[in-house]
C-alpha positions as CSV (number, residue, x, y, z in Angstrom):
1,M,7.1,-45.5,-1.3
2,A,4.3,-48.0,-2.1
3,Y,1.2,-46.3,-3.4
4,P,-2.3,-47.6,-2.5
5,S,-4.1,-49.1,-5.4
6,A,-5.8,-46.9,-8.0
7,E,-9.2,-48.0,-6.9
8,K,-8.4,-47.2,-3.3
9,V,-7.1,-43.8,-4.1
10,G,-10.1,-43.1,-6.3
11,Q,-12.5,-44.1,-3.6
12,R,-10.7,-42.0,-1.0
13,A,-10.9,-38.9,-3.3
14,F,-14.6,-39.5,-3.7
15,D,-15.2,-40.1,0.1
16,L,-13.3,-36.8,0.8
17,G,-15.5,-34.9,-1.6
18,L,-12.6,-34.1,-4.0
19,I,-14.3,-35.6,-7.0
20,S,-17.9,-36.5,-7.8
21,E,-19.3,-39.9,-8.6
22,R,-19.7,-38.9,-12.2
23,Q,-16.1,-37.8,-12.5
24,L,-14.9,-41.0,-10.9
25,Q,-16.9,-43.1,-13.4
26,E,-15.6,-41.0,-16.3
27,L,-12.0,-41.8,-15.2
28,W,-12.7,-45.6,-15.0
29,S,-14.4,-45.5,-18.3
30,A,-11.6,-43.7,-20.0
31,L,-9.0,-46.1,-18.5
32,G,-11.1,-49.1,-19.5
33,S,-10.4,-50.9,-16.2
34,R,-9.9,-50.3,-12.5
35,N,-6.9,-52.6,-12.6
36,V,-4.5,-49.9,-13.6
37,K,-1.4,-48.3,-12.0
38,T,-2.1,-45.6,-9.4
39,D,0.1,-43.2,-11.3
40,E,-1.9,-43.7,-14.5
41,F,-5.2,-43.0,-12.7
42,L,-3.8,-39.9,-11.0
43,Q,-2.2,-38.4,-14.1
44,L,-5.5,-38.7,-16.0
45,A,-7.4,-37.1,-13.1
46,V,-4.9,-34.2,-13.1
47,R,-5.0,-33.8,-16.9
48,R,-8.8,-33.5,-16.7
49,E,-8.5,-31.0,-13.9
50,Y,-10.5,-33.2,-11.5
51,L,-7.6,-33.2,-9.1
52,T,-4.5,-31.0,-8.6
53,N,-1.0,-32.1,-7.9
54,Y,-1.3,-30.7,-4.4
55,Q,-4.4,-32.9,-3.7
56,V,-2.7,-35.9,-5.3
57,E,0.3,-35.6,-3.0
58,K,-1.8,-35.6,0.1
59,L,-4.0,-38.4,-1.2
60,V,-1.2,-40.9,-1.8
61,K,0.2,-40.0,1.7
62,G,-3.2,-41.1,3.2
63,E,-3.9,-37.6,4.6
64,R,-7.6,-36.9,5.2
65,S,-7.5,-33.2,6.3
66,G,-6.3,-29.9,4.7
67,F,-8.4,-30.4,1.6
68,F,-11.2,-28.0,2.6
69,F,-11.6,-24.8,4.5
70,G,-15.3,-24.4,5.1
71,P,-17.0,-24.6,1.7
72,Y,-13.6,-23.8,-0.1
73,K,-11.7,-26.6,-1.8
74,V,-7.9,-26.1,-1.8
75,Q,-6.2,-26.4,-5.1
76,Y,-2.6,-25.7,-4.2
77,M,-0.4,-23.8,-1.8
78,V,0.6,-20.3,-2.9
79,G,3.1,-19.5,-0.1
80,A,4.0,-20.0,3.5
81,G,5.0,-17.4,6.1
82,T,5.9,-17.2,9.7
83,F,2.4,-17.8,11.1
84,A,0.2,-18.7,8.2
85,R,0.0,-20.5,4.9
86,V,-1.8,-19.2,1.8
87,F,-3.7,-21.4,-0.6
88,R,-5.6,-21.0,-3.9
89,A,-9.0,-22.4,-3.5
90,H,-12.5,-22.3,-5.0
91,H,-16.0,-22.5,-3.6
92,K,-17.3,-26.0,-4.1
93,M,-20.8,-24.7,-5.1
94,T,-20.2,-21.4,-7.0
95,G,-16.6,-22.0,-8.3
96,E,-15.5,-18.6,-7.0
97,V,-11.7,-18.5,-6.8
98,V,-10.2,-17.1,-3.6
99,A,-7.1,-17.1,-1.5
100,I,-7.2,-18.8,1.9
101,K,-4.8,-17.5,4.5
102,A,-4.8,-20.2,7.3
103,L,-3.1,-19.8,10.7
104,R,-0.5,-22.5,11.2
105,K,-1.7,-25.3,13.6
106,R,1.1,-24.6,16.1
107,Y,-0.5,-21.2,16.8
108,S,-4.2,-22.4,16.4
109,D,-4.2,-23.8,19.9
110,D,-3.0,-20.5,21.4
111,Q,-6.1,-18.6,22.1
112,K,-4.3,-15.3,22.4
113,C,-2.7,-15.8,19.0
114,F,-5.7,-17.0,17.0
115,Q,-8.0,-14.4,18.6
116,Q,-5.5,-11.7,17.5
117,F,-5.3,-13.2,14.0
118,L,-9.1,-13.1,13.7
119,R,-9.3,-9.6,15.1
120,E,-6.7,-8.2,12.7
121,G,-8.5,-10.0,9.8
122,R,-11.7,-8.2,10.7
123,V,-9.8,-4.9,10.7
124,G,-8.6,-5.8,7.2
125,C,-12.2,-6.6,6.1
126,A,-13.0,-2.9,6.4
127,L,-10.5,-1.9,3.7
128,R,-12.0,-1.6,0.3
129,H,-9.5,-0.3,-2.2
130,P,-8.3,-1.6,-5.6
131,N,-4.7,-1.4,-4.4
132,I,-5.3,-3.5,-1.3
133,V,-6.0,-7.2,-1.4
134,Q,-9.6,-7.6,-0.2
135,I,-10.4,-9.8,2.8
136,Y,-13.9,-11.2,2.2
137,D,-14.5,-13.2,5.4
138,V,-12.9,-14.2,8.7
139,C,-13.6,-17.8,9.7
140,S,-13.0,-20.0,12.7
141,E,-14.0,-23.7,12.6
142,R,-13.0,-26.0,15.4
143,N,-9.3,-25.7,15.5
144,S,-9.0,-24.1,12.1
145,H,-8.7,-20.3,11.7
146,F,-8.5,-18.7,8.3
147,L,-9.2,-15.6,6.2
148,V,-11.0,-15.7,2.8
149,M,-9.3,-13.2,0.5
150,E,-9.2,-11.9,-3.0
151,F,-7.0,-14.1,-5.2
152,V,-4.6,-12.1,-7.4
153,E,-3.5,-13.8,-10.6
154,G,0.1,-12.8,-10.9
155,Q,3.2,-12.9,-8.6
156,N,4.7,-11.1,-5.6
157,L,6.9,-8.1,-6.3
158,R,10.1,-9.9,-5.2
159,D,9.6,-12.6,-7.9
160,F,8.5,-10.0,-10.4
161,V,11.8,-8.1,-9.9
162,K,13.9,-11.2,-9.8
163,V,12.8,-12.2,-13.3
164,R,13.5,-8.7,-14.7
165,R,16.5,-8.0,-12.5
166,K,15.3,-4.4,-12.2
167,I,12.4,-2.2,-13.3
168,E,12.5,0.7,-15.7
169,P,11.8,4.0,-13.9
170,L,8.5,4.8,-15.5
171,D,7.2,1.2,-14.8
172,A,8.5,1.4,-11.3
173,I,6.7,4.8,-10.7
174,R,3.4,3.3,-11.9
175,L,3.7,0.4,-9.5
176,M,4.8,2.8,-6.7
177,I,1.7,5.0,-7.3
178,D,-0.5,1.9,-6.9
179,M,1.2,1.0,-3.6
180,T,1.1,4.5,-2.3
181,E,-2.5,4.8,-3.2
182,G,-3.3,1.8,-1.0
183,L,-1.1,3.1,1.8
184,R,-2.8,6.5,1.6
185,Y,-6.3,4.9,1.8
186,A,-5.4,2.9,4.9
187,F,-3.7,5.9,6.5
188,E,-6.9,7.9,6.1
189,H,-8.8,5.0,7.8
190,G,-6.4,5.1,10.8
191,L,-4.2,2.1,9.8
192,T,-0.5,1.7,9.2
193,H,0.9,-1.4,7.5
194,R,4.1,-2.1,9.5
195,D,5.2,-5.0,7.3
196,L,5.9,-3.4,3.9
197,K,8.3,-5.6,1.9
198,M,8.6,-7.0,-1.6
199,T,6.6,-10.2,-0.8
200,N,3.7,-8.2,0.6
201,V,3.1,-6.6,-2.7
202,L,1.3,-8.6,-5.4
203,V,1.6,-7.6,-9.1
204,S,-1.4,-8.8,-11.1
205,T,-1.1,-10.0,-14.7
206,K,-2.4,-6.5,-15.6
207,K,0.6,-5.0,-13.9
208,Q,-1.5,-3.6,-11.0
209,A,0.2,-3.5,-7.6
210,K,-1.8,-4.5,-4.5
211,L,-0.7,-4.5,-0.9
212,V,-1.4,-7.5,1.2
213,D,-1.4,-8.3,5.0
214,F,-2.7,-5.0,6.3
215,G,-3.5,-5.3,10.0
216,L,-1.5,-8.5,10.6
217,A,1.6,-6.8,12.0
218,T,0.2,-6.8,15.5
219,L,0.2,-10.6,15.3
220,D,3.9,-10.4,14.3
221,D,4.5,-8.4,17.5
222,L,2.5,-10.8,19.6
223,L,4.5,-13.8,18.2
224,G,7.8,-11.9,18.6
225,E,8.9,-13.6,21.8
226,K,8.1,-17.1,20.4
227,L,10.2,-16.3,17.4
228,Q,13.3,-15.1,19.1
229,S,15.3,-18.1,17.9
230,E,13.8,-18.2,14.4
231,I,14.6,-14.9,12.7
232,T,11.5,-15.2,10.6
233,N,10.0,-12.0,11.8
234,A,12.7,-9.9,10.1
235,R,10.5,-7.0,8.9
236,A,9.1,-6.4,12.3
237,I,12.7,-6.3,13.6
238,D,13.6,-3.8,10.8
239,Y,10.7,-1.5,11.8
240,A,11.6,-1.7,15.4
241,A,15.2,-0.9,14.6
242,L,14.3,2.1,12.5
243,E,11.9,3.5,15.1
244,R,14.3,3.0,18.0
245,A,17.1,4.7,16.0
246,T,14.9,7.7,15.0
247,G,12.8,8.0,18.2
248,V,9.3,7.7,16.7
249,R,6.3,5.7,18.0
250,K,5.6,2.3,16.4
251,D,2.5,3.4,14.5
252,D,4.1,6.3,12.8
253,T,3.2,6.3,9.1
254,R,6.6,7.7,8.2
255,S,8.1,4.3,9.0
256,D,5.8,2.7,6.3
257,I,7.0,5.5,4.0
258,Y,10.6,4.6,4.7
259,F,10.1,1.0,3.8
260,L,8.0,1.9,0.8
261,G,11.1,3.9,-0.3
262,C,13.2,0.8,0.2
263,I,10.9,-1.1,-2.2
264,F,11.2,1.7,-4.8
265,Y,15.1,1.5,-4.4
266,H,15.0,-2.3,-4.9
267,M,12.9,-2.1,-8.0
268,L,15.1,0.5,-9.6
269,T,18.5,-1.0,-8.8
270,G,17.7,-4.7,-8.4
271,Q,19.3,-4.6,-5.0
272,A,17.9,-4.3,-1.5
273,P,19.1,-0.9,0.1
274,L,19.6,-2.4,3.6
275,S,22.3,-5.0,4.1
276,E,20.6,-8.4,4.3
277,T,21.5,-10.6,7.3
278,Q,19.9,-13.3,9.4
279,D,21.6,-12.0,12.6
280,R,19.0,-10.4,14.8
281,M,21.4,-8.0,16.5
282,A,22.8,-6.9,13.2
283,R,19.3,-6.1,12.0
284,L,18.8,-3.9,15.1
285,N,22.0,-2.0,14.4
286,K,21.4,1.7,13.5
287,N,24.3,1.6,11.0
288,R,22.3,-0.5,8.6
289,F,20.2,2.6,7.9
290,L,23.2,5.0,7.8
291,E,25.3,2.8,5.4
292,V,22.7,2.6,2.5
293,I,24.5,3.1,-0.8
294,P,23.1,6.3,-2.3
295,I,20.8,5.5,-5.1
296,R,22.7,7.8,-7.4
297,K,25.8,5.7,-6.9
298,A,23.9,2.4,-7.3
299,E,22.1,3.6,-10.4
300,P,24.0,6.6,-11.9
301,E,21.7,7.0,-14.9
302,L,18.5,7.4,-12.9
303,P,16.4,10.4,-13.7
304,D,16.5,13.2,-11.1
305,A,12.8,13.1,-10.7
306,V,12.9,9.5,-9.6
307,A,16.1,9.7,-7.4
308,L,14.7,12.6,-5.5
309,V,11.6,10.8,-4.5
310,V,13.6,7.8,-3.3
311,N,15.9,9.9,-1.3
312,K,13.1,11.8,0.4
313,A,11.1,8.7,1.2
314,M,14.3,7.0,2.7
315,A,15.5,10.0,4.7
316,F,16.9,8.8,8.0
317,D,15.5,11.8,9.8
318,P,11.7,11.3,10.0
319,S,11.1,15.1,9.7
320,R,12.8,15.1,6.3
321,R,10.7,12.2,4.9
322,Y,7.3,12.6,3.3
323,Q,5.0,13.3,6.2
324,S,2.1,11.4,4.7
325,P,1.4,9.0,1.8
326,S,-0.5,11.8,0.0
327,A,2.6,14.0,-0.1
328,M,4.6,11.1,-1.6
329,L,1.9,10.4,-4.0
330,A,1.9,14.0,-5.3
331,D,5.6,13.8,-6.1
332,L,5.3,10.4,-7.7
333,R,2.6,11.7,-10.0
334,L,4.7,14.8,-10.9
335,A,7.7,12.5,-11.6
336,Q,5.4,10.4,-13.8
337,Q,4.3,13.4,-15.7
338,R,7.9,14.6,-16.3
339,L,9.1,11.2,-17.5
340,E,6.1,10.6,-19.8
341,G,6.8,14.0,-21.3
342,G,10.4,13.1,-21.8
343,D,11.7,15.4,-19.1
344,S,13.6,13.7,-16.2
345,S,13.9,16.8,-14.0
346,V,11.4,17.6,-11.3
347,G,10.8,21.3,-11.8
348,E,8.9,23.2,-9.1
349,S,7.4,20.4,-7.1
350,L,5.1,21.2,-4.2
351,S,7.1,18.8,-2.1
352,G,10.0,21.1,-2.2
353,L,12.2,18.6,-4.1
354,G,12.6,20.8,-7.2
355,K,14.7,23.8,-8.0
356,Q,15.0,26.3,-5.2
357,L,14.6,30.0,-6.1
358,T,17.6,31.9,-5.0
359,E,16.8,35.4,-6.0
360,A,15.4,37.8,-3.3
361,P,11.6,37.7,-3.1
362,P,9.7,40.9,-4.1
363,E,8.1,43.0,-1.4
364,P,4.7,41.4,-0.6
365,H,1.7,43.3,-2.0
366,H,-1.1,40.7,-1.2
367,S,-1.7,38.4,1.7
368,V,-2.8,34.8,1.6
369,L,-4.1,32.7,4.4
370,V,-2.9,29.1,4.0
371,V,-4.9,26.4,5.7
372,E,-2.5,23.4,5.9
373,S,-1.8,20.9,8.7
374,D,1.4,19.3,7.5
375,P,4.4,21.3,8.9
376,Q,6.6,20.4,5.9
377,M,4.0,21.4,3.4
378,Q,3.4,24.6,5.4
379,E,7.0,25.5,4.9
380,V,7.0,24.7,1.2
381,L,3.9,26.8,0.6
382,R,5.2,29.6,2.7
383,K,8.5,29.8,0.8
384,G,6.9,29.4,-2.6
385,L,4.2,32.0,-2.1
386,R,6.5,34.4,-0.4
387,N,8.9,34.2,-3.4
388,A,5.9,35.1,-5.6
389,G,5.3,38.3,-3.5
390,Y,2.7,37.2,-1.0
391,K,2.5,37.8,2.7
392,V,1.7,34.3,4.0
393,L,-0.4,33.5,7.1
394,L,-0.6,29.9,8.3
395,I,-3.4,28.1,10.2
396,A,-3.5,24.3,10.6
397,D,-7.1,23.9,11.6
398,P,-9.8,24.7,9.0
399,A,-12.5,25.4,11.6
400,R,-10.2,27.9,13.4
401,A,-9.4,29.5,10.0
402,V,-13.1,30.1,9.3
403,A,-13.6,31.6,12.8
404,R,-10.6,33.9,12.4
405,L,-11.8,35.2,9.1
406,R,-15.3,35.8,10.5
407,E,-13.7,37.9,13.2
408,A,-11.3,39.7,10.8
409,P,-12.3,39.3,7.2
410,T,-9.7,41.8,6.0
411,M,-6.8,39.8,7.5
412,A,-6.1,38.1,4.1
413,D,-6.7,39.0,0.4
414,C,-7.4,35.3,-0.4
415,V,-7.5,31.9,1.2
416,L,-5.8,28.7,0.1
417,I,-7.1,25.5,1.7
418,N,-5.2,22.2,1.1
419,A,-7.4,19.1,1.5
420,Q,-4.5,16.7,0.8
421,S,-3.6,16.3,4.5
422,V,-6.6,17.9,6.2
423,G,-9.3,15.8,4.5
424,E,-13.0,16.6,4.4
425,P,-12.8,19.4,7.0
426,A,-11.1,21.4,4.3
427,L,-14.1,21.1,2.0
428,A,-16.4,22.0,4.9
429,A,-14.3,25.2,5.6
430,F,-14.3,26.2,1.9
431,N,-18.1,25.9,1.8
432,A,-18.6,27.6,5.2
433,L,-16.7,30.7,3.9
434,A,-19.0,30.9,0.9
435,R,-22.2,30.6,2.9
436,D,-21.3,33.3,5.5
437,S,-22.2,36.8,4.6
438,V,-19.1,38.1,6.3
439,T,-16.6,35.9,4.4
440,S,-18.4,35.2,1.2
441,G,-16.5,37.9,-0.7
442,I,-13.0,36.6,0.2
443,P,-11.4,34.8,-2.8
444,A,-10.7,31.2,-2.0
445,A,-9.0,28.2,-3.6
446,L,-9.5,24.5,-2.5
447,M,-6.7,22.1,-3.4
448,L,-7.9,18.5,-3.9
449,D,-5.7,15.4,-4.2
450,E,-6.6,13.1,-7.1
451,P,-8.7,10.7,-4.9
452,Q,-10.5,13.7,-3.5
453,R,-11.5,15.2,-6.9
454,P,-15.1,13.9,-6.7
455,W,-15.5,16.4,-3.8
456,S,-15.4,19.2,-6.4
457,K,-19.1,18.5,-7.1
458,R,-19.9,19.4,-3.5
459,A,-17.7,22.5,-3.4
460,D,-19.4,26.0,-3.6
461,A,-17.2,27.2,-6.4
462,G,-17.7,30.5,-8.3
463,P,-15.9,33.2,-10.2
464,R,-13.6,34.0,-7.3
465,R,-13.8,30.6,-5.6
466,V,-11.9,27.8,-7.4
467,V,-11.0,24.1,-7.0
468,L,-7.5,23.2,-7.9
469,P,-6.7,19.6,-8.7
470,M,-3.5,18.0,-7.5
471,P,-0.7,17.4,-8.5
472,I,0.0,21.1,-9.3
473,T,3.3,23.0,-9.7
474,M,4.1,26.0,-7.7
475,R,3.9,28.1,-10.9
476,Q,0.4,26.9,-11.6
477,L,-0.6,27.6,-8.0
478,R,0.8,31.2,-8.1
479,D,-1.0,31.9,-11.4
480,A,-4.3,30.6,-10.0
481,L,-4.0,32.8,-6.9
482,G,-2.9,35.8,-9.0
483,E,-6.2,35.5,-11.0
484,L,-8.2,35.4,-7.8
485,V,-6.7,38.5,-6.3
486,G,-6.1,40.3,-9.5
487,A,-2.3,40.2,-9.0
488,G,-1.3,38.8,-12.3
């Protein structure tokens, strides 16, 4: 390929705004002449960081577009997906480094596609969490549609694992906690991910995991028919296959939890749990989910505390999976505590994964009203507290629990309210009980998940009204309730 002259390439770079007049003159001065080989000129420009290899490649081809997105100058391409490319870029005035996610040109002419891309980008803009890649701006200029995003210095999780072959359990748990934190935050804001996979997790140089591409799964669905012949929309197919096989709706967060479990499995074993194939019909086959090699067989030395979390997240039956990201997060933190303390067993986890008490429970001598909306956690708390000698009453709605106690304040000796799945209405109910003269004397405990702990400052606590931080073992919970009712 015959390159244009060095002087012509230099002038082109200046005309396009890639280098300044001062930088161009510095290059000619350093070279001592304009009559030099094009390669020599370009190599010097790259060494001085006036140009990047990506820009050079486009320049010598005579391309005049794709160097800028609005005020952002592209430095190089980070990756390419089904419907978009991602570039590292910096603001030409402030120097701020960002990632640009640009819709491919073949979809930019389709109004339905680009409007959906922009719409989903605006949804992602609302998410502000350290474990979710931030979308700063959503832009549309002529026929160019792009998102301005946080640039994460690091690599995607697939490449991170590929280099290391597999991840040590404690390191894997720490990354999983980051991912699950991001998923929990989005879930509490009414969003599911629907495209959880290794390449949609970025690991920063500080070993912090961040989820990317929240809100863009709808575009995958929209493009589905156009991609029938391309098998590039594989994760959307996997989600559809799982949901069809298990009979859940497509926005069920438990599908995200299943594929989060798949990521955990892959990190720990170095192998994907689901058989990998490019055949669309094979991906839709229910047997792919039923033929997963048990993680204990794939990694025999794995600590119990870790294997149990993987198995629960990847349960084929949705009712046996974690019912919310918060529930999974609680077990991950308990497993982390066990491993950091040198103990690989789970003990009495609130998720019910730990040792089951087999002895007959004592006769109940105190009653506790449990306010919990998650059916699985209801059962765990009912069994654990019954084994401790409590008669357990269950109400899912906090406001209804307050109303019942006002009508019959003697129905329970104490109240346990779990904010983990209920959210802020749990705090409101805890405070409402304290402020009502009829119910203020009833002992009460409010359980707060780790992200909810700042709420403790707003809680009306007292000698017989306590806030219990999660994660917590069943033994610790029983001891706390025993102090409240004078049972232990």
